[in-house]
Steps between C-alpha positions, in 0.01 A plus 500: 500500500809483281685225320860411583764259381757332719852627486726260317701308757752227431449182700676165510286195428525125449242254370451180702414218261503228765845370405724798576460530877879527545504802269214662693681442831819652352298799370358561847844481661647740241235750614572458875216259552466157652335215317399141560442249227183311587505293183170610347542853635768741618458718809680834493542769764721793591509776758214682326172341614450288193482127554413359161430146388524448128371200314550369148429750223550804723727801479706610799573873487745691715323834496642852525373522859727211601221246534455169324166462325331212318307543178321249283574516127195712414572759772868516407425548130262789579742680732847437359691495176851374447756776520751493216838372613784745490837418356695262721194359683291190446 
């Protein structure tokens, strides 16, 4: 047995706080996905088999493999850190 670390990979992510469904839908569309605002949740899909339903206090991640994935706050905090913005980006 040996120990490994994951390669650092940049991903796009948005936090759904229950009030920003329009932003989540726009995020999905920017990443070639489709999204439906269900009010208390947002359903997201794309051509990669990844139908995801996110609820309040969840992160939606557009992963390096082209799939959308949902993470709760604890999972997200364990797996990801914010990448420093470069000049000219938000």
